[in-house]
C-alpha positions as CSV (number, residue, x, y, z in Angstrom):
1,M,73.4,-27.9,195.3
2,P,71.0,-26.1,193.4
3,N,71.9,-22.9,191.8
4,I,69.6,-20.6,193.6
5,G,70.6,-17.4,192.1
6,K,70.4,-18.4,188.4
7,P,67.2,-18.8,186.4
8,D,66.1,-22.2,185.4
9,L,66.8,-23.0,181.7
10,S,63.4,-24.5,181.1
11,E,61.8,-21.7,182.6
12,M,63.8,-19.5,180.4
13,L,62.9,-21.4,177.4
14,A,59.2,-21.3,178.4
15,Q,59.4,-17.6,178.8
16,E,61.2,-17.3,175.5
17,R,58.5,-19.5,174.0
18,R,55.8,-17.4,175.5
19,A,57.5,-14.3,174.3
20,R,57.9,-15.7,170.9
21,L,54.2,-16.8,170.8
22,A,53.1,-13.4,172.0
23,A,55.3,-11.8,169.3
24,E,53.9,-14.1,166.7
25,R,50.4,-13.3,167.8
26,L,51.2,-9.6,167.7
27,L,52.8,-10.0,164.3
28,D,49.8,-11.9,163.1
29,Q,47.5,-9.2,164.4
30,K,49.6,-6.5,162.9
31,S,49.7,-8.5,159.7
32,R,46.0,-8.7,159.7
33,E,45.7,-5.0,160.5
34,L,48.1,-4.2,157.8
35,H,46.2,-6.4,155.4
36,N,43.0,-4.7,156.3
37,A,44.6,-1.4,156.0
38,N,46.1,-2.4,152.6
39,R,42.7,-3.6,151.5
40,K,41.0,-0.4,152.5
41,L,43.8,1.6,150.9
42,S,43.4,-0.4,147.8
43,A,39.6,0.2,147.7
44,H,40.2,3.9,148.4
45,A,42.8,4.0,145.7
46,R,40.5,2.4,143.2
47,L,37.7,4.9,144.1
48,L,40.1,7.7,143.9
49,S,41.3,6.5,140.6
50,D,37.8,6.3,139.3
51,E,37.2,9.8,140.6
52,I,40.3,11.0,138.9
53,I,39.2,9.4,135.6
54,V,35.8,11.1,135.9
55,K,37.4,14.4,136.8
56,R,39.8,14.1,134.0
57,E,36.9,13.5,131.6
58,E,35.0,16.5,133.1
59,A,38.2,18.5,132.8
60,K,38.4,17.5,129.2
61,T,34.8,18.4,128.7
62,F,35.2,21.7,130.5
63,Q,38.3,22.4,128.5
64,S,36.4,21.6,125.2
65,E,33.5,23.8,126.3
66,A,35.9,26.5,127.3
67,E,37.5,26.3,123.9
68,N,34.0,26.4,122.2
69,L,32.9,29.3,124.3
70,K,36.1,31.0,123.5
71,G,35.4,30.5,119.8
72,E,31.8,31.5,120.2
73,N,32.8,34.6,122.1
74,T,35.2,35.4,119.3
75,Q,32.4,34.9,116.7
76,V,29.9,36.9,118.7
77,R,32.5,39.7,119.0
78,A,33.0,39.5,115.3
79,D,29.3,39.5,114.6
80,L,28.8,42.4,116.9
81,Q,31.5,44.3,115.3
82,R,30.0,43.5,111.8
83,A,26.5,44.4,113.0
84,N,27.8,47.7,114.4
85,K,29.4,48.5,111.2
86,Q,26.3,47.6,109.2
87,A,24.1,49.7,111.6
88,V,26.4,52.6,111.2
89,K,26.4,52.2,107.5
90,A,22.6,51.8,107.4
91,E,22.2,54.9,109.6
92,R,24.5,56.8,107.4
93,R,22.7,55.7,104.3
94,L,19.3,56.5,105.8
95,W,20.5,59.9,106.9
96,E,22.0,60.6,103.5
97,A,18.7,59.5,101.9
98,L,16.8,61.8,104.2
99,E,19.1,64.6,103.4
100,T,18.8,64.0,99.7
101,I,15.0,64.0,99.4
102,Q,13.2,67.3,98.9
103,D,10.6,66.5,101.6
104,G,11.3,67.5,105.2
105,F,11.8,64.9,108.0
106,A,11.9,65.5,111.7
107,V,11.6,63.6,115.0
108,F,10.3,65.1,118.3
109,N,10.6,63.4,121.7
110,P,7.7,62.9,124.1
111,R,8.3,66.3,125.5
112,N,7.7,67.8,122.0
113,Q,11.3,68.8,121.6
114,L,13.0,68.6,118.2
115,V,15.5,65.7,118.2
116,I,16.7,65.5,114.6
117,A,15.6,67.1,111.3
118,N,17.0,67.0,107.8
119,H,18.0,70.0,105.7
120,S,14.7,70.1,103.8
121,Y,12.8,70.4,107.1
122,M,15.2,73.1,108.4
123,N,15.0,75.1,105.1
124,I,11.3,75.7,105.8
125,F,12.5,78.1,108.5
126,D,14.8,80.1,106.2
127,G,17.9,79.7,108.4
128,L,16.5,80.8,111.7
129,D,19.1,80.1,114.4
130,S,16.6,79.4,117.0
131,I,15.3,76.4,115.1
132,R,17.7,73.6,116.3
133,P,17.5,70.4,118.2
134,G,15.9,71.0,121.6
135,V,13.4,73.6,120.4
136,T,9.7,72.8,121.2
137,Y,6.9,72.4,118.7
138,P,4.8,75.3,120.2
139,D,7.9,77.5,119.8
140,I,8.2,76.5,116.2
141,L,4.5,77.4,115.6
142,L,5.1,80.8,117.2
143,L,8.2,81.5,115.1
144,L,6.3,80.5,111.9
145,V,3.7,83.1,112.6
146,E,6.0,85.9,113.9
147,E,8.4,85.6,111.1
148,G,5.7,85.4,108.5
149,L,6.9,82.0,107.2
150,V,3.4,80.6,106.8
151,D,0.3,82.1,105.1
152,I,-2.5,81.8,107.6
153,G,-4.9,84.0,105.6
154,F,-7.3,86.0,107.7
155,E,-7.1,83.7,110.6
156,A,-5.8,85.2,113.9
157,P,-2.3,84.0,114.8
158,T,-3.4,82.7,118.3
159,T,-6.3,80.9,116.7
160,W,-4.1,79.3,114.1
161,Q,-1.5,78.2,116.8
162,A,-4.2,76.8,119.0
163,R,-5.7,74.8,116.1
164,M,-2.3,73.4,115.1
165,L,-1.6,72.4,118.8
166,A,-5.0,70.8,119.1
167,R,-4.3,68.8,115.9
168,W,-0.9,67.7,117.3
169,K,-2.6,66.2,120.4
170,H,-5.2,64.0,118.5
171,D,-4.8,60.3,118.6
172,K,-5.2,60.2,114.8
173,I,-3.6,63.3,113.3
174,E,-5.1,64.3,110.0
175,P,-2.7,65.7,107.3
176,I,-2.7,69.4,106.8
177,T,-1.4,71.6,103.9
178,L,0.4,74.8,104.6
179,K,1.2,77.6,102.2
180,L,4.6,79.1,102.8
181,W,5.9,82.6,102.2
182,D,7.5,81.7,98.9
183,E,4.3,80.4,97.4
184,S,5.3,76.8,98.0
185,Y,3.1,74.2,99.6
186,V,4.0,71.6,102.2
187,K,1.8,68.8,103.5
188,L,2.4,67.8,107.1
189,I,1.9,64.2,108.0
190,D,2.5,63.4,111.7
191,R,2.5,60.1,113.4
192,R,3.2,59.3,117.1
193,A,5.5,56.3,117.6
194,R,5.1,53.6,120.3
195,D,7.8,55.2,122.6
196,G,6.0,58.5,122.5
197,D,8.2,60.2,119.8
198,M,6.5,62.1,117.1
199,V,7.7,61.6,113.5
200,S,6.8,64.5,111.2
201,L,7.0,64.6,107.4
202,A,6.8,67.8,105.5
203,L,6.0,66.8,101.9
204,N,6.7,69.3,99.2
205,I,3.5,69.3,97.1
206,T,4.0,72.6,95.3
207,E,4.1,70.9,91.8
208,T,1.0,68.9,92.7
209,I,-0.9,72.0,93.7
210,R,0.1,73.8,90.6
211,Y,-0.9,70.7,88.5
212,E,-4.3,70.6,90.2
213,E,-4.8,74.2,89.5
214,Q,-3.9,73.6,85.9
215,L,-6.4,70.7,85.8
216,K,-9.1,72.8,87.3
217,E,-8.5,75.5,84.7
218,Q,-8.4,72.9,81.9
219,R,-11.6,71.2,83.4
220,S,-13.3,74.6,83.4
221,R,-12.3,75.1,79.8
222,A,-13.4,71.6,78.9
223,E,-16.8,72.1,80.6
224,A,-17.2,75.5,78.9
225,A,-16.3,73.8,75.6
226,N,-18.8,71.0,76.3
227,R,-21.5,73.5,77.2
228,A,-20.7,75.3,74.0
229,K,-20.8,72.1,72.0
230,S,-24.1,71.1,73.6
231,S,-25.5,74.5,73.0
232,F,-24.2,74.3,69.4
233,L,-25.8,70.9,68.8
234,A,-29.1,72.0,70.4
235,N,-29.1,75.2,68.3
236,M,-28.1,73.4,65.1
237,S,-30.8,70.8,65.8
238,H,-33.3,73.6,66.3
239,E,-32.1,75.5,63.2
240,I,-32.3,72.4,61.1
241,R,-35.6,71.1,62.4
242,T,-37.4,74.4,62.0
243,P,-37.1,74.5,58.2
244,M,-37.4,70.7,58.0
245,N,-40.8,71.1,59.7
246,G,-41.9,73.1,56.7
247,V,-40.3,70.8,54.2
248,V,-41.5,67.5,55.7
249,G,-44.9,68.9,56.8
250,M,-45.7,70.5,53.5
251,A,-44.5,67.4,51.6
252,D,-46.7,65.3,53.8
253,L,-49.7,67.5,53.0
254,L,-48.8,67.6,49.3
255,C,-48.8,63.8,49.1
256,D,-52.5,63.9,50.3
257,T,-53.5,66.1,47.4
258,D,-54.4,65.1,43.8
259,L,-51.1,64.8,42.0
260,S,-49.9,63.1,38.9
261,E,-47.8,60.0,39.3
262,E,-44.6,62.0,38.6
263,Q,-45.6,64.7,41.0
264,Q,-46.5,62.2,43.7
265,L,-43.0,60.7,43.3
266,Y,-41.4,64.1,43.7
267,A,-43.4,64.8,46.8
268,E,-42.7,61.5,48.4
269,T,-39.0,61.8,47.7
270,I,-38.9,65.2,49.4
271,R,-40.7,63.8,52.4
272,S,-38.7,60.6,52.7
273,S,-35.4,62.5,52.2
274,G,-36.3,65.0,55.0
275,E,-37.3,62.2,57.4
276,T,-34.0,60.4,56.6
277,L,-32.1,63.5,57.4
278,L,-33.9,63.9,60.7
279,V,-33.1,60.2,61.6
280,I,-29.4,60.9,60.9
281,I,-29.5,64.0,63.2
282,N,-31.1,62.1,66.0
283,D,-28.8,59.1,65.7
284,V,-25.6,61.3,65.7
285,L,-26.8,63.3,68.7
286,D,-27.7,60.2,70.7
287,Y,-24.6,58.3,69.7
288,S,-22.3,61.2,70.8
289,K,-24.1,61.4,74.1
290,I,-23.7,57.6,74.7
291,E,-20.0,57.6,73.7
292,A,-19.3,60.5,76.1
293,Q,-21.2,58.6,78.8
294,K,-23.4,61.7,79.3
295,L,-26.7,59.9,78.6
296,S,-28.7,59.3,81.8
297,L,-32.0,57.6,82.4
298,N,-35.0,59.5,83.9
299,P,-37.4,56.9,85.4
300,A,-41.1,57.9,85.5
301,P,-44.4,56.1,85.4
302,F,-45.6,55.3,81.9
303,D,-48.0,53.1,80.0
304,L,-46.1,50.6,77.9
305,E,-49.1,49.6,75.7
306,R,-50.0,53.2,75.1
307,T,-46.4,53.9,74.2
308,I,-46.4,51.1,71.7
309,H,-49.6,52.4,70.2
310,E,-48.1,55.9,69.9
311,V,-45.1,54.5,68.1
312,L,-47.2,52.5,65.7
313,L,-49.4,55.5,65.1
314,L,-46.3,57.4,63.8
315,L,-45.2,54.4,61.7
316,K,-48.7,53.9,60.3
317,P,-48.3,56.1,57.2
318,S,-45.2,54.3,56.1
319,A,-46.9,50.9,56.7
320,Q,-50.0,51.9,54.8
321,E,-47.9,53.0,51.8
322,R,-46.5,49.5,51.6
323,G,-49.7,47.7,52.5
324,I,-48.1,46.3,55.7
325,D,-50.3,45.4,58.7
326,L,-49.1,46.6,62.1
327,L,-50.2,44.2,64.9
328,I,-49.9,44.2,68.7
329,D,-50.0,41.1,70.9
330,F,-49.9,42.3,74.5
331,D,-50.2,39.6,77.2
332,M,-53.8,39.9,78.6
333,F,-52.6,39.3,82.2
334,L,-49.7,41.7,82.0
335,P,-49.9,45.1,83.6
336,T,-49.6,48.0,81.3
337,R,-48.1,50.7,83.6
338,F,-44.5,50.5,84.6
339,V,-41.7,52.8,85.9
340,G,-38.9,53.4,83.5
341,D,-37.5,56.1,81.1
342,P,-40.5,56.5,78.7
343,G,-38.5,58.5,76.2
344,R,-35.8,55.9,75.9
345,V,-38.3,53.0,75.8
346,R,-40.1,54.9,73.0
347,Q,-36.8,55.3,71.2
348,I,-36.0,51.6,71.5
349,L,-39.4,50.7,70.2
350,T,-39.2,53.2,67.4
351,N,-35.8,51.9,66.2
352,L,-36.9,48.3,66.3
353,M,-40.3,48.7,64.8
354,G,-39.1,51.4,62.4
355,N,-36.5,49.0,61.1
356,A,-39.1,46.2,60.8
357,V,-41.4,48.5,58.7
358,K,-38.4,49.7,56.7
359,F,-37.2,46.3,55.6
360,T,-40.6,44.7,55.1
361,L,-42.1,45.0,51.7
362,E,-45.2,42.9,52.3
363,G,-46.9,41.0,55.1
364,H,-47.0,42.4,58.6
365,V,-45.0,43.7,61.6
366,L,-46.0,42.3,64.9
367,I,-44.9,43.5,68.3
368,R,-45.4,40.9,71.1
369,V,-45.2,41.7,74.8
370,T,-45.1,39.0,77.4
371,G,-43.7,38.9,81.0
372,F,-43.9,37.4,84.4
373,P,-43.5,38.7,88.0
374,G,-39.9,39.0,89.1
375,E,-38.1,39.9,92.3
376,N,-38.6,43.1,94.4
377,G,-42.0,43.8,92.8
378,N,-40.5,44.1,89.3
379,H,-41.9,42.5,86.1
380,E,-39.6,40.6,83.7
381,L,-40.7,41.9,80.3
382,R,-40.0,40.2,77.0
383,V,-40.7,42.4,73.9
384,T,-40.2,41.0,70.4
385,V,-40.7,42.7,67.1
386,E,-41.4,40.2,64.3
387,D,-41.6,41.0,60.6
388,T,-41.9,39.3,57.3
389,G,-39.2,41.3,55.7
390,I,-36.0,40.6,53.8
391,G,-34.2,39.0,56.8
392,I,-30.5,39.0,57.6
393,P,-27.9,36.6,56.2
394,A,-26.6,34.2,58.9
395,E,-23.0,35.4,58.6
396,K,-24.0,39.0,59.3
397,V,-26.4,38.4,62.3
398,D,-23.5,38.7,64.8
399,H,-22.5,42.1,63.4
400,I,-25.9,43.7,63.3
401,F,-25.6,45.7,66.5
402,G,-22.2,47.2,65.6
403,E,-21.7,50.9,64.9
404,F,-22.4,52.0,61.3
405,N,-23.2,48.4,60.4
406,Q,-25.8,47.6,57.8
407,V,-26.7,44.4,56.0
408,D,-25.3,45.5,52.7
409,D,-26.3,43.5,49.6
410,E,-28.0,44.1,46.3
411,R,-31.5,43.8,47.9
412,N,-31.2,46.5,50.6
413,R,-28.9,49.1,49.3
414,R,-32.0,51.2,48.6
415,F,-32.7,51.3,52.4
416,E,-30.9,54.4,53.6
417,G,-29.7,55.1,57.2
418,T,-26.7,55.8,59.4
419,G,-26.3,52.2,60.7
420,L,-26.4,53.6,64.2
421,G,-30.0,52.8,65.2
422,L,-29.4,49.2,66.4
423,S,-26.1,50.2,68.0
424,I,-27.9,52.9,70.0
425,T,-30.7,50.6,70.8
426,C,-28.3,47.9,72.1
427,K,-26.5,50.5,74.3
428,L,-29.8,51.9,75.7
429,I,-31.0,48.5,76.6
430,A,-27.7,47.6,78.3
431,L,-28.0,51.0,80.2
432,M,-31.4,49.8,81.5
433,G,-29.9,46.5,82.6
434,G,-31.6,44.4,79.9
435,E,-30.5,42.2,77.0
436,I,-31.2,42.3,73.2
437,W,-31.1,39.5,70.7
438,V,-32.0,38.8,67.1
439,E,-33.2,35.7,65.1
440,S,-33.6,35.9,61.4
441,V,-34.0,33.8,58.3
442,E,-32.9,35.4,55.1
443,G,-35.8,36.0,52.8
444,E,-38.4,35.1,55.5
445,G,-38.1,37.8,58.1
446,S,-36.5,38.8,61.4
447,S,-37.4,38.8,65.1
448,F,-35.7,41.3,67.3
449,G,-36.3,40.9,71.0
450,F,-35.2,42.5,74.3
451,S,-35.8,42.0,78.0
452,L,-36.2,44.5,80.7
453,S,-36.9,44.3,84.4
454,L,-39.2,47.2,85.4
455,P,-41.2,48.1,88.5
456,T,-45.0,48.2,88.0
457,D,-47.0,51.3,88.6
458,E,-50.4,49.6,89.0
459,D,-52.2,46.6,90.5
460,T,-50.5,43.6,88.8
461,A,-53.9,41.8,88.6
462,V,-55.3,43.3,85.4
463,R,-59.1,43.3,85.5
464,V,-61.0,42.7,82.4
465,P,-64.8,42.8,81.7
466,S,-66.4,39.4,81.6
467,V,-69.6,38.0,80.4
468,E,-72.1,37.0,83.0
469,T,-71.8,33.4,84.2
470,G,-74.2,31.1,82.4
471,L,-75.0,33.3,79.5
472,N,-72.6,31.5,77.0
473,K,-71.9,34.6,74.9
474,S,-70.4,34.1,71.5
475,A,-68.3,36.4,69.3
476,L,-67.3,36.3,65.6
477,V,-63.9,37.6,64.4
478,V,-63.5,38.4,60.7
479,D,-60.0,39.2,59.5
480,D,-57.9,38.0,56.6
481,Q,-54.7,38.0,58.8
482,Q,-54.3,34.9,60.8
483,I,-52.1,36.5,63.5
484,N,-54.7,39.3,64.0
485,R,-57.5,36.8,64.3
486,M,-55.4,34.9,66.9
487,I,-54.8,38.1,69.0
488,L,-58.5,39.1,68.9
489,E,-59.6,35.5,69.8
490,R,-57.3,35.6,72.8
491,Q,-58.6,39.0,73.9
492,L,-62.2,38.0,73.6
493,S,-61.7,34.6,75.2
494,V,-60.2,36.2,78.3
495,M,-63.6,38.0,78.7
496,G,-65.4,34.7,78.5
497,F,-66.6,34.7,74.9
498,Q,-66.9,31.6,72.8
499,V,-65.0,32.8,69.7
500,S,-65.4,31.8,66.1
501,S,-63.3,33.3,63.3
502,C,-63.5,33.8,59.6
503,R,-60.9,34.7,57.0
504,S,-63.1,36.8,54.8
505,G,-66.4,38.6,54.6
506,S,-67.7,35.9,52.2
507,E,-67.0,33.2,54.8
508,A,-68.6,35.3,57.5
509,M,-71.8,35.5,55.4
510,T,-72.1,31.7,55.5
511,T,-72.5,31.7,59.3
512,K,-75.9,31.3,60.8
513,S,-77.8,34.6,61.4
514,G,-78.3,35.5,65.0
515,S,-75.8,33.1,66.4
516,F,-73.4,35.7,67.7
517,D,-73.6,38.3,70.5
518,L,-70.7,40.4,69.1
519,I,-69.0,40.8,65.7
520,V,-65.5,42.2,65.3
521,T,-64.4,42.8,61.7
522,D,-61.4,44.3,60.0
523,Y,-62.1,47.1,57.5
524,K,-59.5,46.4,54.9
525,M,-60.0,42.8,53.5
526,P,-59.4,41.5,49.9
527,D,-62.8,40.4,48.6
528,M,-65.2,42.3,50.9
529,D,-64.3,45.2,53.2
530,G,-65.7,45.6,56.7
531,L,-68.3,48.2,55.8
532,E,-69.8,46.1,53.0
533,L,-69.8,43.1,55.3
534,S,-71.6,45.1,58.1
535,R,-74.2,46.3,55.6
536,R,-74.9,42.7,54.4
537,L,-75.1,41.4,57.9
538,R,-77.6,44.0,58.8
539,S,-79.5,43.3,55.6
540,R,-80.0,39.6,56.6
541,G,-81.2,40.7,60.0
542,E,-78.1,40.5,62.2
543,V,-78.7,42.4,65.4
544,A,-75.5,41.8,67.2
545,P,-73.2,44.8,67.8
546,I,-70.5,45.2,65.2
547,L,-67.1,46.7,65.9
548,L,-65.0,47.8,62.9
549,L,-61.2,47.9,63.1
550,S,-59.4,50.4,60.9
551,S,-56.0,52.1,60.7
552,A,-57.8,55.4,59.9
553,P,-61.0,55.5,61.9
554,G,-61.5,59.2,61.4
555,D,-62.0,58.8,57.6
556,F,-65.5,57.2,57.8
557,G,-67.6,60.1,59.2
558,T,-71.2,58.8,59.3
559,L,-70.7,56.2,56.7
560,A,-69.8,53.5,59.4
561,S,-73.0,54.1,61.3
562,D,-75.0,54.1,58.1
563,C,-73.7,50.6,57.4
564,G,-74.8,49.4,60.8
565,V,-71.4,49.7,62.6
566,N,-71.7,50.4,66.3
567,A,-68.1,51.7,66.8
568,V,-64.9,52.1,64.9
569,L,-61.7,51.3,66.8
570,Q,-58.2,52.3,66.0
571,K,-55.7,49.6,64.7
572,P,-53.5,48.5,66.3
573,L,-56.1,47.9,69.0
574,L,-55.4,48.8,72.6
575,R,-56.9,46.1,74.7
576,R,-58.4,48.6,77.2
577,D,-60.2,50.2,74.3
578,L,-61.7,46.8,73.3
579,F,-62.6,46.0,77.0
580,R,-64.1,49.4,77.5
581,R,-66.2,49.3,74.3
582,V,-67.4,45.8,74.9
583,A,-68.5,46.9,78.5
584,E,-70.2,49.9,77.1
585,L,-72.2,47.8,74.6
586,G,-73.6,45.9,77.6
587,I,-72.4,42.5,76.4
588,A,-70.0,42.1,79.3
589,M,-69.9,43.2,82.9
590,P,-67.7,46.3,83.3
591,E,-64.3,45.8,84.8
592,Q,-63.8,47.0,88.4
593,N,-61.2,49.5,87.3
594,P,-62.1,50.7,83.8
595,A,-59.2,53.1,83.5
596,V,-56.5,50.4,83.4
597,D,-53.8,53.0,82.9
598,G,-54.9,55.1,85.8
599,Q,-56.1,57.9,83.6
600,S,-59.5,59.3,82.6
601,E,-62.1,57.6,80.4
602,K,-60.9,59.5,77.4
603,S,-59.8,57.0,74.7
604,T,-56.9,57.4,72.4
605,S,-58.2,54.7,70.1
606,G,-59.0,57.3,67.4
607,G,-62.5,55.9,66.9
608,P,-65.2,58.4,66.2
609,P,-68.0,58.9,68.7
610,D,-71.1,56.8,68.1
611,K,-72.9,60.0,67.2
612,A,-71.4,62.7,65.0
613,G,-72.1,65.4,67.5
614,S,-73.4,68.9,66.8
615,G,-71.5,71.1,69.3
616,P,-69.2,74.0,68.4
617,P,-65.8,73.4,67.0
618,M,-62.9,72.6,69.3
619,T,-60.9,75.7,70.1
620,I,-57.1,75.5,69.7
621,L,-54.4,78.0,70.7
622,A,-51.2,77.5,68.7
623,A,-48.1,79.6,69.8
624,E,-45.6,79.6,66.9
625,D,-43.4,82.4,65.7
626,N,-42.4,80.9,62.4
627,K,-44.9,81.7,59.6
628,T,-44.1,78.6,57.7
629,N,-44.7,76.4,60.7
630,Q,-48.0,78.3,61.2
631,L,-49.0,77.4,57.7
632,V,-48.0,73.7,58.2
633,F,-50.0,73.5,61.4
634,R,-53.0,75.2,59.7
635,K,-53.0,72.7,56.8
636,M,-52.6,69.7,59.1
637,V,-55.7,70.5,61.0
638,G,-57.6,71.9,58.0
639,G,-60.0,68.9,57.7
640,L,-60.8,68.9,61.4
641,N,-63.7,70.6,63.3
642,V,-61.4,73.1,65.0
643,Q,-61.0,76.8,65.5
644,V,-57.4,77.9,65.7
645,T,-55.9,81.0,67.2
646,F,-52.3,81.7,66.4
647,A,-49.9,83.6,68.8
648,N,-46.5,84.8,67.5
649,N,-44.8,84.5,70.9
650,G,-45.3,83.5,74.5
651,R,-46.6,86.8,75.6
652,E,-49.3,86.8,73.0
653,A,-50.1,83.2,74.0
654,V,-50.7,84.2,77.6
655,E,-52.9,87.2,76.5
656,A,-54.9,84.9,74.1
657,F,-55.4,82.4,76.9
658,Q,-56.7,85.1,79.2
659,A,-59.0,86.4,76.5
660,A,-60.6,83.1,75.6
661,R,-59.7,79.8,77.4
662,P,-59.1,77.2,74.6
663,D,-59.7,73.4,74.7
664,I,-56.0,72.7,74.1
665,I,-52.8,74.7,73.6
666,F,-49.9,73.7,71.2
667,M,-46.9,75.6,72.5
668,D,-43.7,76.2,70.6
669,I,-40.6,76.4,72.9
670,S,-38.2,78.8,71.2
671,M,-40.0,82.1,70.7
672,P,-39.1,85.8,71.0
673,E,-40.0,88.0,74.0
674,M,-41.3,85.0,76.0
675,D,-40.5,81.4,75.3
676,G,-42.9,78.5,75.6
677,K,-41.7,77.3,79.0
678,E,-42.1,80.7,80.6
679,A,-45.5,81.2,78.9
680,T,-46.6,77.8,80.2
681,R,-45.6,78.7,83.8
682,A,-47.5,82.0,83.5
683,I,-50.6,80.1,82.3
684,R,-50.4,77.5,85.1
685,A,-50.1,80.4,87.6
686,I,-53.2,82.1,86.2
687,E,-55.1,78.7,86.5
688,A,-53.9,78.2,90.0
689,N,-55.0,81.7,91.1
690,S,-58.4,81.3,89.5
691,T,-58.9,77.7,90.5
692,L,-59.4,76.7,86.9
693,A,-58.8,73.2,85.7
694,N,-55.5,72.9,83.7
695,V,-55.8,73.3,80.0
696,P,-53.8,70.5,78.2
697,I,-50.6,72.0,76.8
698,C,-48.5,70.1,74.2
699,A,-45.0,71.3,73.5
700,L,-43.9,71.7,69.9
701,T,-40.1,72.0,69.7
702,A,-37.3,71.6,67.3
703,H,-34.8,70.9,70.1
704,A,-33.9,67.3,70.5
705,M,-31.1,67.1,73.0
706,A,-31.3,64.6,75.9
707,G,-32.9,66.2,78.9
708,D,-35.0,68.7,76.8
709,D,-38.2,66.7,77.3
710,E,-37.7,66.6,81.1
711,E,-37.1,70.3,81.3
712,I,-40.1,71.1,79.1
713,L,-42.5,68.8,81.0
714,A,-41.2,70.2,84.3
715,S,-42.4,73.7,83.2
716,G,-46.0,72.4,83.4
717,M,-46.7,71.0,79.9
718,D,-48.5,67.8,79.5
719,H,-47.1,66.4,76.3
720,Y,-44.1,66.7,74.1
721,L,-43.9,66.5,70.2
722,T,-40.7,67.0,68.2
723,K,-40.6,68.8,64.9
724,P,-41.1,68.2,62.1
725,L,-44.7,67.7,63.0
726,R,-46.7,64.6,61.8
727,K,-50.3,65.0,60.9
728,A,-51.2,61.7,62.6
729,A,-49.6,62.8,65.9
730,I,-51.3,66.2,65.8
731,T,-54.7,64.6,65.0
732,A,-54.2,62.0,67.8
733,M,-53.4,64.7,70.3
734,I,-56.5,66.7,69.3
735,E,-58.7,63.7,69.4
736,Q,-57.5,62.8,72.9
737,Y,-58.9,66.0,74.3
738,L,-61.9,66.3,72.0
739,P,-64.8,67.8,74.1
740,G,-67.9,65.7,74.4
741,G,-70.5,66.3,71.7
742,V,-67.9,67.6,69.2
743,A,-67.2,65.7,66.0
744,L,-63.6,65.3,65.1
745,H,-64.3,66.1,61.4
746,A,-66.2,69.1,60.4
747,P,-69.3,68.7,58.1
748,A,-67.4,70.9,55.6
749,T,-63.6,71.3,55.4
750,T,-63.3,74.7,56.9
751,L,-60.8,76.3,59.2
752,S,-61.4,79.4,61.3
753,E,-58.3,81.2,62.4
754,E,-57.4,84.3,64.2
755,K,-54.2,86.3,64.5
């Protein structure tokens, strides 16, 4: 019978199998879950491990940076400590330096309160307790005045304080010097800083002020000594020149008298020695002025060609004694009037031409002037002085412009001089902005040249007379000197003449009669002189006008006109005189502006009038207090058609002028009672009040200091001649103002004089 109450075994086994399968499935599921969990845990572990590695590296980096920062912080702390020590040390040194210096130093804040100040600054206030950090600048100014610590002179205290406060507020504060109560001086220099602080320096300049006072005193003494020296030199120059005027003037007159050969030698020695002494005086005075840099230029309009002529006129006696020809070659198209220092230009020309005459024993001395328009209306001038003298050795040419240098050899030791002339000339030309040079061949001659840039004082287009177009005028030039023929040919060619030339009177006589419209001949020629040639030309029927050139045109009287000469012209020949004379003869058309030099038609050529004239003698007033000089002047004009009245001082000269108005006045400068300048001013005032034309007044003075001529001419005089007087210069001055119809030379050698 079946066992109803007990489970079936198979069923039990089936259940067990089902349970086992379920357990296996659950185990498998859990295994899979565990595997997945392990896989996730493994991946997370790997990620965490990687993060740990990164963090560990970052931690190492942070640790390294921390260690570095710790080191840097330590270094910074050390550097900061070292910087603080250095700053403290520098501040201590700066303050010690500020305390050591004698100058005051202070700083004010933007509220104008004193912040710091060194002892030198505080000592200014003489220990006042109220002057301490915190005090304001206005309070300081008030205390300075109230305590009398500063010398404000006659200025009111409130005015002084206001002026000082106004200065303090300026953007740029100018330094100011204060005089303190103890005669010391401080110079306040204030500057505002960027932060608004004011830095003030009080420089102690007491020693500087005292030194400047000493310099002023010494300068005053030096100026007084310089004035005394200048006065001494001027007085010595005057005192030497006054007797030298008698020596040289009388010796000059003595040489013109009939003397034996031995007496002539004595007279010429006296004259040449006196002139040499005067050259030495002039050179020393000029050289001292140049070396002291006291020589200044005085530009004024002047006529260069006339200046050259005047210089050659003074050198003419020396040249005539040696038989030397003086020639001028002035560029036909070059203006004659320029603006420069005429006195210094004349000095340069005198030195160069005087040297040329001095070292030339035979032949000629030629001055050549060329030029061309430059910048700013100036003309670039080139002036050369050529001679046929002894020349200069090649090894000594470079030293010729040095001080006290002379070409010293056996040939020229007889030529005396200081050796300063060329040095002075070189310095004068450099002062004018020019250059000087020299070319020389020993035994053949020398050529000294210089260049100047000068403004013109006339129309640069020089007008010359010209022959009428189509007339084919011809001219004949007769002169034994080739260079003179060349100059005359050029001058006449510019006017349009067809020029022929001859070397002698004999050669001129071979020309065809009547083939020339103008004949120009030199007077002094070897085989036949100009007068004889003129006489012969007239004898053969020559009707052309004849111009005679002579170094002494006043010596002919009526002899020239008797030989058929139409006019005698002065050598060296001024081109304006040639132009004017040719125009007057009617051969050429007159120039549009006959007075090329801007002056009157009076000629300084020295040629006599075409007619001798029959008017009264020329009246001359000569003011001279020295009896010897009166005698010299009287003798120098003794052969001229003049009447001389002498005045012993300026007062007498003014009275004589009022009594009888002369044709010309020669006025000495240094005279008792009234000097020449004062007398001239009085005469000019009389003329102005009476509307009279000015009488020409020529100064005669022994003073030769620089600036004398400007002062003399400023007084109203027209000309200036330096003693000792030269007969040629006096004669030329008289001839320049010779009244019309009056002959230069009297029929008989008489002289009327009054006291």
